[in-house]
C-alpha positions as CSV (number, residue, x, y, z in Angstrom):
1,M,-54.0,-310.3,59.2
2,V,-55.5,-308.1,61.9
3,Y,-53.2,-306.8,64.6
4,L,-55.3,-306.3,67.7
5,Y,-53.8,-304.0,70.3
6,H,-55.1,-304.8,73.8
7,H,-54.8,-301.3,75.2
8,L,-54.3,-301.3,79.0
9,P,-55.0,-297.9,80.5
10,K,-52.0,-295.7,81.4
11,C,-49.4,-297.9,79.7
12,G,-48.3,-295.6,76.9
13,G,-50.9,-296.9,74.5
14,R,-51.6,-293.7,72.6
15,S,-47.9,-293.3,71.7
16,F,-47.7,-296.9,70.6
17,V,-50.9,-296.6,68.5
18,Q,-49.6,-293.5,66.7
19,G,-46.4,-295.4,65.9
20,C,-48.3,-298.4,64.4
21,L,-50.7,-296.2,62.4
22,Q,-47.7,-295.2,60.3
23,W,-47.7,-298.8,59.0
24,F,-51.3,-299.9,59.1
25,P,-54.8,-298.5,58.5
26,G,-56.4,-298.4,61.9
27,K,-59.8,-299.1,63.5
28,H,-60.6,-297.9,67.0
29,E,-63.0,-299.9,69.1
30,K,-64.6,-297.2,71.2
31,I,-66.2,-298.2,74.5
32,G,-66.1,-294.8,76.2
33,R,-64.3,-293.5,79.2
34,F,-65.2,-295.2,82.5
35,P,-68.0,-297.3,81.0
36,G,-70.7,-298.8,83.2
37,R,-72.1,-302.3,83.2
38,E,-74.9,-301.5,80.7
39,R,-72.5,-299.9,78.3
40,I,-70.1,-302.9,78.5
41,A,-72.9,-305.3,78.0
42,E,-74.1,-303.4,75.0
43,F,-70.6,-303.2,73.5
44,A,-70.2,-307.0,74.0
45,R,-73.2,-307.7,71.8
46,T,-71.4,-306.4,68.7
47,R,-67.9,-306.8,67.3
48,L,-65.9,-306.1,64.1
49,D,-66.3,-308.3,61.1
50,F,-62.7,-308.9,60.0
51,D,-63.8,-309.6,56.4
52,E,-64.8,-306.0,56.2
53,L,-61.5,-304.6,57.3
54,P,-58.5,-303.8,55.1
55,Q,-55.7,-306.3,55.4
56,P,-53.5,-305.9,57.2
57,C,-55.3,-303.7,59.8
58,F,-54.5,-302.3,63.2
59,V,-57.4,-302.6,65.7
60,H,-57.1,-300.9,69.1
61,G,-59.2,-300.2,72.1
62,H,-59.6,-300.6,75.9
63,L,-60.8,-304.2,75.8
64,V,-60.2,-304.8,79.5
65,N,-63.6,-305.7,80.9
66,D,-65.3,-309.1,81.4
67,G,-66.8,-310.3,78.1
68,I,-64.9,-308.0,75.8
69,R,-61.2,-308.9,76.3
70,P,-59.5,-310.0,73.0
71,F,-59.6,-313.8,73.8
72,E,-63.3,-313.5,74.7
73,R,-64.3,-311.1,71.9
74,Y,-62.2,-312.5,69.0
75,G,-61.2,-315.9,70.3
76,D,-62.3,-317.6,67.0
77,Y,-60.3,-315.2,64.9
78,I,-57.3,-315.6,67.1
79,A,-57.5,-319.4,67.0
80,A,-57.8,-319.4,63.2
81,G,-54.6,-317.3,62.9
82,R,-56.5,-314.3,61.5
83,C,-55.7,-312.1,64.5
84,A,-52.5,-311.4,66.4
85,V,-52.8,-309.8,69.8
86,I,-50.3,-307.2,71.2
87,T,-50.2,-305.4,74.5
88,I,-48.0,-303.2,76.6
89,V,-47.6,-303.4,80.4
90,R,-46.1,-300.9,82.9
91,D,-44.5,-301.0,86.3
92,P,-47.6,-301.4,88.4
93,L,-46.9,-298.7,90.9
94,E,-46.1,-296.2,88.1
95,R,-49.2,-297.2,86.3
96,A,-51.4,-296.7,89.4
97,V,-49.9,-293.3,90.2
98,S,-50.3,-292.2,86.6
99,A,-53.9,-293.3,86.6
100,Y,-54.6,-291.2,89.7
101,F,-53.2,-288.0,88.2
102,H,-54.8,-288.7,84.9
103,R,-58.2,-288.4,86.5
104,Q,-57.2,-285.0,87.8
105,K,-56.2,-283.9,84.3
106,R,-59.6,-285.1,83.0
107,G,-61.4,-283.0,85.6
108,L,-62.5,-286.1,87.5
109,P,-60.2,-286.0,90.5
110,W,-60.5,-288.9,93.0
111,P,-61.8,-287.7,96.4
112,E,-59.2,-289.7,98.4
113,P,-55.5,-289.1,98.7
114,L,-53.1,-291.0,96.5
115,E,-52.2,-293.5,99.2
116,Q,-55.9,-294.6,99.6
117,W,-56.2,-294.8,95.8
118,L,-53.3,-297.2,95.6
119,F,-55.2,-299.7,97.7
120,R,-58.4,-299.7,95.7
121,G,-58.4,-303.1,94.1
122,R,-55.5,-305.5,93.5
123,N,-53.6,-306.7,90.4
124,K,-55.3,-304.4,87.9
125,I,-52.9,-305.4,85.1
126,A,-53.8,-309.0,85.6
127,R,-57.5,-308.2,85.7
128,Y,-57.2,-306.1,82.5
129,L,-55.5,-309.1,80.9
130,G,-58.0,-311.6,82.2
131,V,-55.4,-313.8,84.0
132,S,-55.0,-314.8,87.7
133,A,-52.4,-316.3,89.9
134,M,-54.5,-319.5,90.0
135,G,-54.3,-319.9,86.2
136,D,-51.4,-320.6,83.8
137,W,-50.9,-316.9,83.2
138,P,-47.5,-317.3,81.4
139,A,-49.1,-319.6,78.8
140,R,-51.8,-316.9,78.1
141,L,-49.1,-314.2,77.8
142,D,-47.2,-316.4,75.4
143,Q,-50.2,-316.3,73.0
144,Y,-49.5,-312.6,72.4
145,L,-47.5,-311.7,69.4
146,L,-45.8,-309.0,71.4
147,I,-45.9,-307.8,75.0
148,G,-44.1,-304.5,75.3
149,T,-43.4,-302.3,78.3
150,T,-43.9,-298.6,78.8
151,E,-40.4,-298.3,80.0
152,S,-39.0,-299.6,76.7
153,L,-41.6,-298.2,74.3
154,Q,-39.2,-297.5,71.5
155,M,-37.8,-301.1,71.7
156,T,-41.4,-302.3,71.7
157,L,-42.1,-300.5,68.4
158,D,-38.8,-301.7,67.0
159,I,-39.7,-305.3,67.7
160,M,-43.2,-304.7,66.3
161,A,-41.5,-303.5,63.1
162,K,-39.4,-306.6,62.9
163,K,-42.2,-309.0,63.5
164,T,-44.5,-307.4,60.9
165,G,-41.8,-306.6,58.3
166,N,-42.0,-302.8,58.5
167,P,-39.4,-300.1,58.7
168,P,-38.6,-298.6,62.1
169,V,-40.5,-295.6,63.3
170,S,-39.9,-293.2,66.2
171,S,-42.1,-293.4,69.3
172,P,-44.0,-290.2,70.0
173,H,-44.7,-289.2,73.6
174,L,-48.5,-288.6,73.9
175,N,-51.1,-288.2,76.6
176,P,-48.8,-287.6,79.6
177,S,-50.4,-287.0,83.0
178,P,-48.7,-284.1,84.8
179,R,-48.2,-285.1,88.5
180,G,-48.4,-283.0,91.6
181,D,-46.0,-283.4,94.4
182,Y,-46.2,-286.7,96.3
183,D,-44.1,-288.7,98.6
184,L,-45.0,-292.4,99.2
185,K,-43.8,-293.9,102.5
186,P,-41.7,-297.1,102.2
187,E,-44.4,-299.1,104.1
188,V,-47.0,-297.9,101.5
189,I,-44.9,-299.1,98.6
190,E,-44.2,-302.4,100.4
191,K,-47.9,-303.0,100.9
192,F,-48.7,-302.1,97.3
193,R,-46.0,-304.5,96.1
194,A,-47.4,-307.3,98.3
195,D,-51.0,-306.6,97.2
196,N,-50.1,-306.5,93.6
197,A,-47.5,-309.3,93.4
198,L,-49.0,-310.9,90.3
199,D,-48.9,-307.6,88.4
200,F,-45.2,-307.2,89.3
201,L,-44.5,-310.8,88.1
202,I,-46.3,-310.0,84.8
203,H,-44.3,-306.9,84.3
204,Q,-41.0,-308.7,85.0
205,Y,-42.1,-311.5,82.6
206,A,-42.8,-309.0,79.9
207,T,-39.5,-307.1,80.5
208,E,-37.4,-310.3,80.3
209,R,-39.3,-311.5,77.2
210,L,-38.8,-308.1,75.5
211,R,-35.1,-308.2,76.2
212,R,-34.8,-311.7,74.9
213,E,-36.5,-310.8,71.7
214,A,-34.4,-307.7,71.3
215,G,-31.4,-309.9,71.4
216,E,-32.8,-312.2,68.8
217,F,-33.4,-309.3,66.5
218,Q,-30.0,-307.8,67.4
219,L,-31.6,-304.6,68.7
220,S,-29.8,-302.6,71.3
221,A,-31.5,-302.8,74.8
């Protein structure tokens, strides 16, 4: 079995990966930071051969662009039961703010203030997952073995341990993005929530599913 972690940017992924690598040998699908169209197209032309990977194996990477998302890239393996997909989502506003300050930490600060950044694009979590309000997005999310949340990262790892028959491990806290001072006006937050309504629904769906599974495994919430 290959466990494929669909790593959404700024959702606590590095911490989750390090936890899972205590159980499984890992393989990182590297597409590069802020890849352009040519790099994405080049990456889409190749993929891992699961027959060459140790079993079980933990594959992870930022497979969030058209043509390289898990159900596009490895749909046949998923359908055959040879690949189980996992992801983690985050409160959409917190994710967007973290992404803004992450660029500063990387020496690539965005030229606009935070408020303008927040209105660049809509429903990025949904886009990363390849779902839309017009489609049956809950059915797609139900195809994931596990959908965790950044806010409950330790619980996410605990459930992953239960689902894969492994002992519990502690969640490290890696790759934080230090934030400068900021104060978002209520009307900015309200507009962001309206513009990103599907992302908030996805986060709520994942949160409720995680709590339900924690109860099934008798884990403390």
